[in-house]
ZADO-1210 file (C-alpha; in nm, 4 decimals, padded with zeros to 6 digits):
<atoms>
<atom x="00.8495" y="-02.7600" z="-08.7726" code="MET" pos="1"/>
<atom x="01.0833" y="-02.6564" z="-09.0933" code="CYS" pos="2"/>
<atom x="01.2990" y="-02.3988" z="-08.8758" code="VAL" pos="3"/>
<atom x="01.6136" y="-02.4673" z="-08.7379" code="PHE" pos="4"/>
<atom x="01.8514" y="-02.3671" z="-08.4408" code="SER" pos="5"/>
<atom x="02.1119" y="-02.2188" z="-08.6692" code="VAL" pos="6"/>
<atom x="01.9251" y="-01.8666" z="-08.5700" code="HIS" pos="7"/>
<atom x="02.0284" y="-01.8647" z="-08.2265" code="THR" pos="8"/>
<atom x="02.3551" y="-01.7473" z="-08.3266" code="VAL" pos="9"/>
<atom x="02.2172" y="-01.4933" z="-08.6267" code="LEU" pos="10"/>
<atom x="01.9995" y="-01.2784" z="-08.4461" code="TYR" pos="11"/>
<atom x="02.1441" y="-00.9574" z="-08.3976" code="ALA" pos="12"/>
<atom x="02.1252" y="-00.8598" z="-08.7713" code="GLU" pos="13"/>
<atom x="01.9440" y="-01.1202" z="-08.9096" code="ALA" pos="14"/>
<atom x="01.9231" y="-01.2172" z="-09.2969" code="HIS" pos="15"/>
<atom x="01.8194" y="-00.9644" z="-09.5196" code="GLY" pos="16"/>
<atom x="01.7006" y="-00.6002" z="-09.6905" code="ALA" pos="17"/>
<atom x="01.6414" y="-00.3948" z="-09.9944" code="MET" pos="18"/>
<atom x="01.9435" y="-00.1187" z="-09.9835" code="VAL" pos="19"/>
<atom x="01.8433" y="00.0519" z="-10.3021" code="ILE" pos="20"/>
<atom x="01.6865" y="00.2904" z="-10.2989" code="PRO" pos="21"/>
<atom x="01.7632" y="00.3609" z="-09.9478" code="ASN" pos="22"/>
<atom x="01.5591" y="00.1838" z="-09.7137" code="ASN" pos="23"/>
<atom x="01.3695" y="00.3522" z="-09.4025" code="TRP" pos="24"/>
<atom x="01.6640" y="00.2378" z="-09.1859" code="PHE" pos="25"/>
<atom x="01.9262" y="00.3950" z="-09.3744" code="ASP" pos="26"/>
<atom x="02.0313" y="00.6956" z="-09.2541" code="HIS" pos="27"/>
<atom x="02.3530" y="00.8811" z="-09.2069" code="PRO" pos="28"/>
<atom x="02.6161" y="00.7267" z="-08.9049" code="LYS" pos="29"/>
<atom x="02.9833" y="00.7487" z="-08.8352" code="TRP" pos="30"/>
<atom x="03.1020" y="00.4456" z="-09.0520" code="LEU" pos="31"/>
<atom x="03.4528" y="00.2658" z="-09.0137" code="GLN" pos="32"/>
<atom x="03.5448" y="00.2129" z="-09.3800" code="GLU" pos="33"/>
<atom x="03.8910" y="00.1173" z="-09.4880" code="TYR" pos="34"/>
<atom x="04.0630" y="00.2578" z="-09.1647" code="GLY" pos="35"/>
<atom x="03.8686" y="00.5641" z="-09.1010" code="TYR" pos="36"/>
<atom x="03.5654" y="00.7226" z="-09.0000" code="ASN" pos="37"/>
<atom x="03.2841" y="00.8556" z="-09.2439" code="LYS" pos="38"/>
<atom x="02.9559" y="00.9967" z="-09.1891" code="PHE" pos="39"/>
<atom x="02.7217" y="00.8604" z="-09.4365" code="ASP" pos="40"/>
<atom x="02.4302" y="00.6313" z="-09.5250" code="TYR" pos="41"/>
<atom x="02.4849" y="00.2926" z="-09.5137" code="ILE" pos="42"/>
<atom x="02.3666" y="00.2203" z="-09.8876" code="GLY" pos="43"/>
<atom x="02.5443" y="-00.0959" z="-10.0695" code="ILE" pos="44"/>
<atom x="02.8845" y="-00.0637" z="-09.9057" code="LYS" pos="45"/>
<atom x="02.9906" y="-00.3949" z="-09.8401" code="ALA" pos="46"/>
<atom x="02.8763" y="-00.6074" z="-09.5892" code="GLY" pos="47"/>
<atom x="02.6658" y="-00.3569" z="-09.4272" code="LEU" pos="48"/>
<atom x="02.3403" y="-00.4197" z="-09.5539" code="HIS" pos="49"/>
<atom x="02.1811" y="-00.5427" z="-09.2480" code="CYS" pos="50"/>
<atom x="02.3424" y="-00.2858" z="-09.0099" code="LYS" pos="51"/>
<atom x="02.1200" y="00.0125" z="-09.0991" code="ALA" pos="52"/>
<atom x="01.8818" y="00.0916" z="-08.8150" code="GLY" pos="53"/>
<atom x="02.1198" y="-00.1248" z="-08.5867" code="CYS" pos="54"/>
<atom x="02.1875" y="00.2192" z="-08.3601" code="ASP" pos="55"/>
<atom x="01.7702" y="00.2612" z="-08.2572" code="PHE" pos="56"/>
<atom x="01.7617" y="00.1923" z="-07.8904" code="ARG" pos="57"/>
<atom x="01.5803" y="-00.0866" z="-07.7765" code="GLY" pos="58"/>
<atom x="01.3350" y="00.1597" z="-07.5649" code="ASP" pos="59"/>
<atom x="01.2419" y="00.3048" z="-07.9184" code="GLU" pos="60"/>
<atom x="01.1862" y="-00.0114" z="-08.0806" code="VAL" pos="61"/>
<atom x="01.0024" y="-00.1680" z="-07.8030" code="CYS" pos="62"/>
<atom x="00.7969" y="00.0774" z="-07.5997" code="PRO" pos="63"/>
<atom x="00.7640" y="00.0261" z="-07.2344" code="GLY" pos="64"/>
<atom x="00.9752" y="-00.2856" z="-07.2227" code="ARG" pos="65"/>
<atom x="01.3019" y="-00.3665" z="-07.0408" code="PRO" pos="66"/>
<atom x="01.6016" y="-00.1742" z="-07.1831" code="LYS" pos="67"/>
<atom x="01.7690" y="-00.5224" z="-07.2874" code="GLU" pos="68"/>
<atom x="01.5989" y="-00.4626" z="-07.6028" code="ASN" pos="69"/>
<atom x="01.3309" y="-00.6895" z="-07.6154" code="CYS" pos="70"/>
<atom x="01.5624" y="-00.9346" z="-07.5534" code="GLY" pos="71"/>
<atom x="01.8382" y="-00.8991" z="-07.8230" code="ILE" pos="72"/>
<atom x="02.1463" y="-00.6984" z="-07.8702" code="PRO" pos="73"/>
<atom x="02.0193" y="-00.4651" z="-08.1393" code="LYS" pos="74"/>
<atom x="01.6835" y="-00.5080" z="-08.2376" code="PRO" pos="75"/>
<atom x="01.6045" y="-00.2345" z="-08.5067" code="GLY" pos="76"/>
<atom x="01.8841" y="-00.3826" z="-08.7915" code="CYS" pos="77"/>
<atom x="01.7276" y="-00.3295" z="-09.0837" code="SER" pos="78"/>
<atom x="01.7545" y="-00.7276" z="-09.1653" code="CYS" pos="79"/>
<atom x="01.5383" y="-00.7986" z="-08.8369" code="LEU" pos="80"/>
<atom x="01.1838" y="-00.7150" z="-08.9565" code="TRP" pos="81"/>
<atom x="01.0293" y="-01.0074" z="-09.1334" code="PHE" pos="82"/>
<atom x="00.7559" y="-01.2202" z="-09.0546" code="GLN" pos="83"/>
<atom x="00.8244" y="-01.5410" z="-08.9000" code="ASN" pos="84"/>
<atom x="00.6318" y="-01.8892" z="-08.8872" code="GLU" pos="85"/>
<atom x="00.4359" y="-01.8319" z="-09.2024" code="THR" pos="86"/>
<atom x="00.3165" y="-02.0489" z="-09.4630" code="TYR" pos="87"/>
<atom x="00.1504" y="-02.0158" z="-09.8462" code="ALA" pos="88"/>
<atom x="-00.2200" y="-01.9784" z="-09.8219" code="ARG" pos="89"/>
<atom x="-00.2692" y="-02.1390" z="-10.1542" code="ASN" pos="90"/>
<atom x="-00.1623" y="-02.4683" z="-10.2732" code="PRO" pos="91"/>
<atom x="00.2325" y="-02.5096" z="-10.4081" code="PRO" pos="92"/>
<atom x="00.2261" y="-02.3510" z="-10.7254" code="SER" pos="93"/>
<atom x="00.6016" y="-02.3255" z="-10.8327" code="LEU" pos="94"/>
<atom x="00.6229" y="-02.5969" z="-11.0622" code="LEU" pos="95"/>
<atom x="00.9269" y="-02.5076" z="-11.3017" code="ASP" pos="96"/>
<atom x="01.2514" y="-02.7083" z="-11.1541" code="PRO" pos="97"/>
<atom x="01.4503" y="-02.3921" z="-11.2484" code="ARG" pos="98"/>
<atom x="01.3094" y="-02.2243" z="-10.9644" code="LEU" pos="99"/>
<atom x="01.4057" y="-02.4459" z="-10.6752" code="ARG" pos="100"/>
<atom x="01.6479" y="-02.2961" z="-10.4502" code="THR" pos="101"/>
<atom x="01.6898" y="-02.5849" z="-10.1863" code="TYR" pos="102"/>
<atom x="01.5658" y="-02.9047" z="-10.4065" code="PRO" pos="103"/>
<atom x="01.7941" y="-03.1001" z="-10.1681" code="TYR" pos="104"/>
<atom x="01.6533" y="-03.0262" z="-09.8702" code="ARG" pos="105"/>
<atom x="01.4222" y="-03.2933" z="-09.7159" code="LYS" pos="106"/>
<atom x="01.1202" y="-03.0970" z="-09.5750" code="HIS" pos="107"/>
<atom x="00.8920" y="-03.2653" z="-09.3606" code="ARG" pos="108"/>
<atom x="00.5618" y="-03.3069" z="-09.4907" code="GLN" pos="109"/>
<atom x="00.3337" y="-03.1533" z="-09.5293" code="PRO" pos="110"/>
<atom x="00.4473" y="-02.7962" z="-09.3895" code="ARG" pos="111"/>
<atom x="00.7384" y="-02.7616" z="-09.5664" code="GLY" pos="112"/>
<atom x="00.6045" y="-02.7818" z="-09.9239" code="LEU" pos="113"/>
<atom x="00.4064" y="-02.4629" z="-09.7616" code="TRP" pos="114"/>
<atom x="00.6976" y="-02.2874" z="-09.7227" code="HIS" pos="115"/>
<atom x="00.6258" y="-01.8780" z="-09.8945" code="PRO" pos="116"/>
<atom x="00.8412" y="-01.9622" z="-10.2052" code="TRP" pos="117"/>
<atom x="00.5977" y="-02.2814" z="-10.2987" code="PHE" pos="118"/>
<atom x="00.3641" y="-02.0216" z="-10.3936" code="SER" pos="119"/>
<atom x="00.5247" y="-01.6851" z="-10.4069" code="PRO" pos="120"/>
<atom x="00.3391" y="-01.4039" z="-10.2873" code="GLY" pos="121"/>
<atom x="00.0202" y="-01.6053" z="-10.1142" code="SER" pos="122"/>
<atom x="00.1724" y="-01.6404" z="-09.7405" code="ALA" pos="123"/>
<atom x="00.0532" y="-01.4153" z="-09.4304" code="HIS" pos="124"/>
<atom x="00.2332" y="-01.0975" z="-09.3712" code="VAL" pos="125"/>
<atom x="00.1373" y="-00.8742" z="-09.0687" code="ASP" pos="126"/>
<atom x="00.3404" y="-00.5921" z="-09.2423" code="SER" pos="127"/>
<atom x="00.4223" y="-00.5248" z="-09.5979" code="PRO" pos="128"/>
<atom x="00.7130" y="-00.3321" z="-09.4516" code="CYS" pos="129"/>
<atom x="00.8552" y="-00.6405" z="-09.1537" code="GLY" pos="130"/>
<atom x="00.7518" y="-00.6687" z="-08.8161" code="VAL" pos="131"/>
<atom x="01.0203" y="-00.6217" z="-08.5646" code="GLY" pos="132"/>
<atom x="01.1894" y="-00.9338" z="-08.4580" code="GLY" pos="133"/>
<atom x="00.9297" y="-01.1515" z="-08.7153" code="GLY" pos="134"/>
<atom x="00.6570" y="-01.2254" z="-08.4223" code="ASN" pos="135"/>
<atom x="00.4026" y="-00.9658" z="-08.3572" code="MET" pos="136"/>
<atom x="00.1400" y="-01.1838" z="-08.1947" code="ASN" pos="137"/>
<atom x="00.4205" y="-01.3857" z="-07.9827" code="GLY" pos="138"/>
<atom x="00.6549" y="-01.6468" z="-08.0664" code="CYS" pos="139"/>
<atom x="00.6149" y="-02.0324" z="-08.1164" code="VAL" pos="140"/>
<atom x="00.7724" y="-02.1488" z="-07.8187" code="GLY" pos="141"/>
<atom x="01.1054" y="-01.9806" z="-07.7546" code="ASP" pos="142"/>
<atom x="01.1597" y="-01.6921" z="-07.9787" code="CYS" pos="143"/>
<atom x="01.5548" y="-01.7331" z="-08.0101" code="THR" pos="144"/>
<atom x="01.5780" y="-02.0705" z="-08.2288" code="PRO" pos="145"/>
<atom x="01.3428" y="-01.8619" z="-08.4775" code="TYR" pos="146"/>
<atom x="01.5754" y="-01.5232" z="-08.5546" code="GLY" pos="147"/>
<atom x="01.3736" y="-01.2709" z="-08.3497" code="GLY" pos="148"/>
<atom x="01.1614" y="-01.1324" z="-08.0643" code="TYR" pos="149"/>
<atom x="00.8334" y="-01.1236" z="-07.9849" code="PRO" pos="150"/>
<atom x="00.5584" y="-00.8405" z="-08.0058" code="LYS" pos="151"/>
<atom x="00.7907" y="-00.5586" z="-08.1901" code="GLY" pos="152"/>
<atom x="00.6173" y="-00.3236" z="-08.4098" code="PRO" pos="153"/>
<atom x="00.5391" y="-00.2986" z="-08.7730" code="LYS" pos="154"/>
<atom x="00.7682" y="-00.0542" z="-08.9315" code="ALA" pos="155"/>
<atom x="00.4987" y="00.1277" z="-09.1014" code="GLU" pos="156"/>
<atom x="00.3786" y="00.2286" z="-08.7403" code="VAL" pos="157"/>
<atom x="00.7119" y="00.2435" z="-08.6044" code="PHE" pos="158"/>
<atom x="00.8831" y="00.5089" z="-08.8284" code="PHE" pos="159"/>
<atom x="00.5687" y="00.7216" z="-08.8172" code="ASN" pos="160"/>
<atom x="00.5906" y="00.7127" z="-08.4555" code="SER" pos="161"/>
<atom x="00.9612" y="00.8369" z="-08.4334" code="ILE" pos="162"/>
<atom x="00.9138" y="01.0883" z="-08.7054" code="LYS" pos="163"/>
<atom x="01.2465" y="01.0080" z="-08.8198" code="LYS" pos="164"/>
<atom x="01.3780" y="01.1908" z="-09.1457" code="ASN" pos="165"/>
<atom x="01.4662" y="00.8964" z="-09.4416" code="PHE" pos="166"/>
<atom x="01.6176" y="00.9501" z="-09.7627" code="LYS" pos="167"/>
<atom x="01.3591" y="00.9982" z="-10.0614" code="VAL" pos="168"/>
<atom x="01.3860" y="00.8458" z="-10.4116" code="THR" pos="169"/>
<atom x="01.2784" y="01.0117" z="-10.6882" code="ASN" pos="170"/>
<atom x="01.1549" y="00.8287" z="-10.9914" code="TRP" pos="171"/>
<atom x="00.9955" y="00.9109" z="-11.3044" code="THR" pos="172"/>
<atom x="00.6948" y="00.7293" z="-11.4593" code="ARG" pos="173"/>
<atom x="00.7925" y="00.5324" z="-11.7346" code="GLY" pos="174"/>
<atom x="01.1366" y="00.5122" z="-11.6684" code="SER" pos="175"/>
<atom x="01.3797" y="00.2403" z="-11.5759" code="VAL" pos="176"/>
<atom x="01.5205" y="00.2346" z="-11.2283" code="VAL" pos="177"/>
<atom x="01.7470" y="00.0179" z="-11.0422" code="GLU" pos="178"/>
<atom x="01.6802" y="-00.1716" z="-10.7092" code="ALA" pos="179"/>
<atom x="01.9074" y="-00.4047" z="-10.4819" code="ALA" pos="180"/>
<atom x="01.8908" y="-00.6289" z="-10.1909" code="TRP" pos="181"/>
<atom x="02.1854" y="-00.8184" z="-09.9881" code="GLY" pos="182"/>
<atom x="02.1312" y="-01.1050" z="-09.7977" code="MET" pos="183"/>
<atom x="02.3616" y="-01.2273" z="-09.4497" code="ARG" pos="184"/>
<atom x="02.1572" y="-01.5691" z="-09.4791" code="VAL" pos="185"/>
<atom x="02.0544" y="-01.7591" z="-09.7368" code="ASN" pos="186"/>
<atom x="01.7234" y="-01.9164" z="-09.7360" code="HIS" pos="187"/>
<atom x="01.6901" y="-01.9556" z="-10.1152" code="GLY" pos="188"/>
<atom x="01.3142" y="-01.8839" z="-10.2316" code="GLY" pos="189"/>
<atom x="01.2578" y="-01.5235" z="-10.4484" code="GLY" pos="190"/>
<atom x="01.1624" y="-01.1875" z="-10.4345" code="TYR" pos="191"/>
<atom x="00.9348" y="-00.8659" z="-10.5499" code="SER" pos="192"/>
<atom x="00.8781" y="-00.5136" z="-10.5735" code="TYR" pos="193"/>
<atom x="00.5565" y="-00.3694" z="-10.5113" code="ARG" pos="194"/>
<atom x="00.4429" y="00.0319" z="-10.4910" code="LEU" pos="195"/>
<atom x="00.1422" y="00.1785" z="-10.2368" code="CYS" pos="196"/>
<atom x="00.1059" y="00.5258" z="-10.3213" code="LYS" pos="197"/>
<atom x="00.0596" y="00.7184" z="-09.9530" code="VAL" pos="198"/>
<atom x="-00.2883" y="00.7534" z="-09.7825" code="PRO" pos="199"/>
<atom x="-00.3842" y="01.0596" z="-09.6756" code="PRO" pos="200"/>
<atom x="-00.3090" y="00.9247" z="-09.3045" code="GLU" pos="201"/>
<atom x="00.0323" y="00.8986" z="-09.4005" code="GLY" pos="202"/>
<atom x="00.2793" y="00.5611" z="-09.4326" code="ILE" pos="203"/>
<atom x="00.1282" y="00.4242" z="-09.1243" code="ILE" pos="204"/>
<atom x="-00.2212" y="00.3330" z="-09.3633" code="GLY" pos="205"/>
<atom x="-00.0191" y="00.1149" z="-09.6409" code="VAL" pos="206"/>
<atom x="-00.0969" y="-00.2529" z="-09.6335" code="THR" pos="207"/>
<atom x="-00.0474" y="-00.5440" z="-09.7812" code="GLU" pos="208"/>
<atom x="-00.3331" y="-00.5348" z="-10.0021" code="GLU" pos="209"/>
<atom x="-00.2270" y="-00.2025" z="-10.1227" code="CYS" pos="210"/>
<atom x="00.1306" y="-00.3095" z="-10.2572" code="PHE" pos="211"/>
<atom x="-00.0373" y="-00.6187" z="-10.4304" code="GLN" pos="212"/>
<atom x="-00.2236" y="-00.3684" z="-10.6314" code="ASN" pos="213"/>
<atom x="00.1027" y="-00.2296" z="-10.7800" code="THR" pos="214"/>
<atom x="00.3410" y="-00.5073" z="-10.8320" code="PRO" pos="215"/>
<atom x="00.6880" y="-00.4026" z="-11.0246" code="LEU" pos="216"/>
<atom x="00.7605" y="-00.5662" z="-11.3786" code="LYS" pos="217"/>
<atom x="01.1528" y="-00.6442" z="-11.3984" code="PHE" pos="218"/>
<atom x="01.3088" y="-00.4438" z="-11.7346" code="GLU" pos="219"/>
<atom x="01.4866" y="-00.7594" z="-11.9135" code="GLY" pos="220"/>
<atom x="01.6054" y="-01.0846" z="-11.8609" code="ASP" pos="221"/>
<atom x="01.9583" y="-00.9941" z="-11.6864" code="LYS" pos="222"/>
<atom x="02.0189" y="-00.8993" z="-11.3029" code="GLN" pos="223"/>
<atom x="02.4025" y="-00.8481" z="-11.1400" code="TRP" pos="224"/>
<atom x="02.5866" y="-00.8929" z="-10.8307" code="VAL" pos="225"/>
<atom x="02.8174" y="-00.5747" z="-10.7035" code="GLN" pos="226"/>
<atom x="03.0517" y="-00.6152" z="-10.4426" code="PHE" pos="227"/>
<atom x="03.0292" y="-00.2865" z="-10.2226" code="GLY" pos="228"/>
<atom x="02.9932" y="00.0539" z="-10.4024" code="GLU" pos="229"/>
<atom x="03.2144" y="-00.0089" z="-10.6678" code="ASP" pos="230"/>
<atom x="03.0648" y="-00.0562" z="-10.9974" code="GLU" pos="231"/>
<atom x="03.3678" y="-00.2067" z="-11.1583" code="SER" pos="232"/>
<atom x="03.2821" y="-00.4980" z="-10.9471" code="THR" pos="233"/>
<atom x="02.9181" y="-00.5922" z="-11.1477" code="ARG" pos="234"/>
<atom x="02.8748" y="-00.8876" z="-11.2633" code="PHE" pos="235"/>
<atom x="02.5923" y="-00.9927" z="-11.4978" code="GLU" pos="236"/>
<atom x="02.4145" y="-01.2921" z="-11.5365" code="PHE" pos="237"/>
<atom x="02.0761" y="-01.4561" z="-11.6661" code="PRO" pos="238"/>
<atom x="01.7841" y="-01.3989" z="-11.4171" code="ALA" pos="239"/>
<atom x="01.4872" y="-01.6552" z="-11.3494" code="VAL" pos="240"/>
<atom x="01.1614" y="-01.4868" z="-11.3256" code="ARG" pos="241"/>
<atom x="00.8049" y="-01.6207" z="-11.3116" code="THR" pos="242"/>
<atom x="00.4740" y="-01.5022" z="-11.3315" code="ASP" pos="243"/>
<atom x="00.3106" y="-01.8223" z="-11.3216" code="LYS" pos="244"/>
<atom x="00.1443" y="-01.9270" z="-10.9829" code="GLY" pos="245"/>
<atom x="00.1945" y="-01.5946" z="-10.8305" code="THR" pos="246"/>
<atom x="00.0050" y="-01.3609" z="-10.6192" code="THR" pos="247"/>
<atom x="-00.1614" y="-01.1373" z="-10.7112" code="PRO" pos="248"/>
<atom x="-00.1877" y="-01.3108" z="-11.0049" code="TYR" pos="249"/>
<atom x="00.0523" y="-01.2380" z="-11.3114" code="GLY" pos="250"/>
<atom x="00.2999" y="-01.0498" z="-11.0447" code="SER" pos="251"/>
<atom x="00.6913" y="-01.1076" z="-11.1538" code="GLN" pos="252"/>
<atom x="00.8917" y="-01.2555" z="-10.9284" code="TRP" pos="253"/>
<atom x="01.2566" y="-01.3562" z="-10.9299" code="THR" pos="254"/>
<atom x="01.4489" y="-01.6169" z="-10.7733" code="LYS" pos="255"/>
<atom x="01.7393" y="-01.5944" z="-10.5344" code="ASN" pos="256"/>
<atom x="02.0084" y="-01.6502" z="-10.7476" code="PRO" pos="257"/>
<atom x="02.3041" y="-01.7491" z="-10.4875" code="ILE" pos="258"/>
<atom x="02.2683" y="-02.1170" z="-10.3898" code="PRO" pos="259"/>
<atom x="02.3390" y="-02.2466" z="-10.0646" code="ALA" pos="260"/>
<atom x="02.5064" y="-02.5575" z="-09.9420" code="CYS" pos="261"/>
<atom x="02.4062" y="-02.8906" z="-09.9991" code="ILE" pos="262"/>
<atom x="02.3581" y="-03.0225" z="-09.6281" code="GLY" pos="263"/>
<atom x="02.5040" y="-02.8307" z="-09.3400" code="GLY" pos="264"/>
<atom x="02.1832" y="-02.6644" z="-09.3180" code="LYS" pos="265"/>
<atom x="02.2737" y="-02.4631" z="-09.6474" code="GLY" pos="266"/>
<atom x="02.6310" y="-02.4454" z="-09.5504" code="GLY" pos="267"/>
<atom x="02.6501" y="-02.2764" z="-09.2059" code="TYR" pos="268"/>
<atom x="02.8049" y="-02.5381" z="-09.0292" code="ARG" pos="269"/>
<atom x="03.1203" y="-02.5765" z="-09.2887" code="TYR" pos="270"/>
<atom x="03.4213" y="-02.3396" z="-09.1223" code="LYS" pos="271"/>
<atom x="03.5897" y="-02.3030" z="-09.4554" code="ASP" pos="272"/>
<atom x="03.3583" y="-02.1723" z="-09.6663" code="GLY" pos="273"/>
<atom x="03.3272" y="-02.5146" z="-09.9109" code="ALA" pos="274"/>
<atom x="03.0592" y="-02.7039" z="-10.0189" code="CYS" pos="275"/>
<atom x="03.1777" y="-03.0848" z="-09.9834" code="PRO" pos="276"/>
<atom x="02.8582" y="-03.2281" z="-10.0467" code="GLU" pos="277"/>
<atom x="02.7718" y="-02.9505" z="-10.3524" code="GLY" pos="278"/>
<atom x="02.5433" y="-02.7026" z="-10.4063" code="LEU" pos="279"/>
<atom x="02.1590" y="-02.6605" z="-10.4695" code="GLN" pos="280"/>
<atom x="02.2100" y="-02.5671" z="-10.8027" code="PHE" pos="281"/>
<atom x="02.4325" y="-02.4014" z="-11.0359" code="THR" pos="282"/>
<atom x="02.5759" y="-02.0837" z="-10.9077" code="PRO" pos="283"/>
<atom x="02.5942" y="-01.7666" z="-11.1696" code="PRO" pos="284"/>
<atom x="02.9820" y="-01.7205" z="-11.0704" code="ARG" pos="285"/>
<atom x="03.1851" y="-02.0070" z="-10.9175" code="GLU" pos="286"/>
<atom x="03.2553" y="-01.7667" z="-10.6187" code="ASP" pos="287"/>
<atom x="02.8802" y="-01.6969" z="-10.5796" code="LEU" pos="288"/>
<atom x="02.7538" y="-01.9231" z="-10.3265" code="PHE" pos="289"/>
<atom x="02.7029" y="-02.0217" z="-09.9702" code="GLY" pos="290"/>
<atom x="02.4967" y="-01.9654" z="-09.6500" code="PHE" pos="291"/>
<atom x="02.6498" y="-01.5938" z="-09.6184" code="GLY" pos="292"/>
<atom x="02.7456" y="-01.6689" z="-09.2485" code="ILE" pos="293"/>
<atom x="02.9205" y="-01.9856" z="-09.0809" code="ASN" pos="294"/>
<atom x="02.9917" y="-02.1620" z="-08.7659" code="VAL" pos="295"/>
<atom x="03.2757" y="-01.9291" z="-08.6991" code="ASN" pos="296"/>
<atom x="03.0400" y="-01.6298" z="-08.7288" code="HIS" pos="297"/>
<atom x="03.2021" y="-01.5343" z="-09.0718" code="THR" pos="298"/>
<atom x="03.0157" y="-01.3638" z="-09.3155" code="GLU" pos="299"/>
<atom x="03.0726" y="-01.4252" z="-09.6643" code="THR" pos="300"/>
<atom x="02.8022" y="-01.2256" z="-09.8399" code="PHE" pos="301"/>
<atom x="02.9996" y="-00.9023" z="-09.9141" code="LYS" pos="302"/>
<atom x="02.7573" y="-00.8307" z="-10.2150" code="PHE" pos="303"/>
<atom x="02.4300" y="-00.6905" z="-10.3660" code="SER" pos="304"/>
<atom x="02.1870" y="-00.8218" z="-10.5773" code="ILE" pos="305"/>
<atom x="02.0733" y="-00.5916" z="-10.8647" code="ILE" pos="306"/>
<atom x="01.7878" y="-00.5694" z="-11.0654" code="ASP" pos="307"/>
<atom x="01.6363" y="-00.2706" z="-11.3237" code="GLN" pos="308"/>
<atom x="01.2554" y="-00.2244" z="-11.2637" code="LEU" pos="309"/>
<atom x="00.9957" y="-00.0312" z="-11.4929" code="ILE" pos="310"/>
<atom x="00.8434" y="00.2420" z="-11.3262" code="VAL" pos="311"/>
<atom x="00.4588" y="00.2398" z="-11.4842" code="PRO" pos="312"/>
<atom x="00.3389" y="00.5395" z="-11.7150" code="ARG" pos="313"/>
<atom x="-00.0046" y="00.5221" z="-11.5674" code="THR" pos="314"/>
<atom x="00.1094" y="00.5936" z="-11.2362" code="LEU" pos="315"/>
<atom x="-00.0514" y="00.8841" z="-11.0597" code="ASP" pos="316"/>
<atom x="00.2214" y="01.1195" z="-10.9502" code="GLU" pos="317"/>
<atom x="00.3152" y="01.1238" z="-10.5526" code="GLY" pos="318"/>
<atom x="00.4335" y="00.9802" z="-10.2902" code="ASP" pos="319"/>
<atom x="00.5046" y="00.6237" z="-10.2761" code="TYR" pos="320"/>
<atom x="00.6234" y="00.3501" z="-09.9996" code="VAL" pos="321"/>
<atom x="00.7967" y="00.0749" z="-10.2298" code="LEU" pos="322"/>
<atom x="00.8109" y="-00.2890" z="-10.0541" code="SER" pos="323"/>
<atom x="01.0540" y="-00.5545" z="-10.1251" code="PHE" pos="324"/>
<atom x="00.9187" y="-00.8779" z="-10.0431" code="ARG" pos="325"/>
<atom x="01.1629" y="-01.1711" z="-10.0085" code="TRP" pos="326"/>
<atom x="00.9941" y="-01.5007" z="-09.9825" code="ASP" pos="327"/>
<atom x="01.1816" y="-01.8016" z="-09.8424" code="CYS" pos="328"/>
<atom x="01.2004" y="-02.1738" z="-09.9765" code="GLU" pos="329"/>
<atom x="01.3976" y="-02.3351" z="-09.6819" code="GLN" pos="330"/>
<atom x="01.2497" y="-02.1355" z="-09.3791" code="SER" pos="331"/>
<atom x="00.8759" y="-02.0092" z="-09.3107" code="PRO" pos="332"/>
<atom x="00.9437" y="-01.6698" z="-09.3622" code="GLN" pos="333"/>
<atom x="00.9104" y="-01.3880" z="-09.5280" code="VAL" pos="334"/>
<atom x="01.1034" y="-01.0643" z="-09.5276" code="TRP" pos="335"/>
<atom x="01.0400" y="-00.7376" z="-09.6087" code="ASN" pos="336"/>
<atom x="01.1768" y="-00.3498" z="-09.6451" code="THR" pos="337"/>
<atom x="00.9977" y="-00.0263" z="-09.7648" code="CYS" pos="338"/>
<atom x="01.1582" y="00.2686" z="-09.8802" code="ALA" pos="339"/>
<atom x="00.9736" y="00.6129" z="-09.9863" code="SER" pos="340"/>
<atom x="00.9036" y="00.7312" z="-10.3476" code="ILE" pos="341"/>
<atom x="00.8220" y="01.0493" z="-10.5435" code="ILE" pos="342"/>
<atom x="00.6795" y="00.9705" z="-10.8575" code="VAL" pos="343"/>
<atom x="00.7416" y="01.2632" z="-11.0990" code="GLN" pos="344"/>
</atoms>
């Protein structure tokens, strides 16, 4: 098995989520910023991309279960909605070495080469918007080492049941829009954005199959890293994208541009943030690397990864859901987040 015990200290807020457009978990709350309190959406504020939804009560996320919050302190955090222990259903198709993000990890054959990023989009997910705790049907052994909890709800079911208002973003057909995501833990791999038109029964009816019908294209060959909300920190660099060997056929995916460390479980074990054995690949800038958190619980990723997307001209007007899907290379996991969109 290729998952690893580092997750035992990471479960509270977990690993990655979409932050632009505002996702379903991102609602106004009191935040401590620069010494004062501010009531606002979390958005892309520095270091907070995994904290949206952390204020949901355990009995909301896991109704009918003990108030120990499904066994972890904050089960509703946006980065805790994912698919655990999932493997590519198609043979490895990631043939371009430029797309590899953990080339210096010794995978245990044969399962390691079936981690989701080796055949982008083909690994099974129980929900296109993420499952609370990542293990809808229960865990393989003890849940804690795998970074989640058992039998959490699907995000689309959870939000349909609590009837919570969330921010809706307006897009125009034929336009170019921004999307962004943030990591707390760097499992490499790559990601895609997809749309699904809301069916008559509402968001509870969205499916992975529906999202696979409308994968979005990225605009251009550039992407950006931005620290917090300050656009003056935005740094541009070439994106590495592919539409070969992907599911659905021809869908476009972008490589996670931030390299982890060689050794030390991607860098988690290195207390000072250095990578004494080097990096998995060349970083876009000399300070953009690492695992995102280390053994001292110091978080190092205070930035979001930004891309531009093309809104198809052929879409019908109406209500849509946008799904972010991050297929990992280091671990057998897929992270999902959803946001509500009105297409005009």
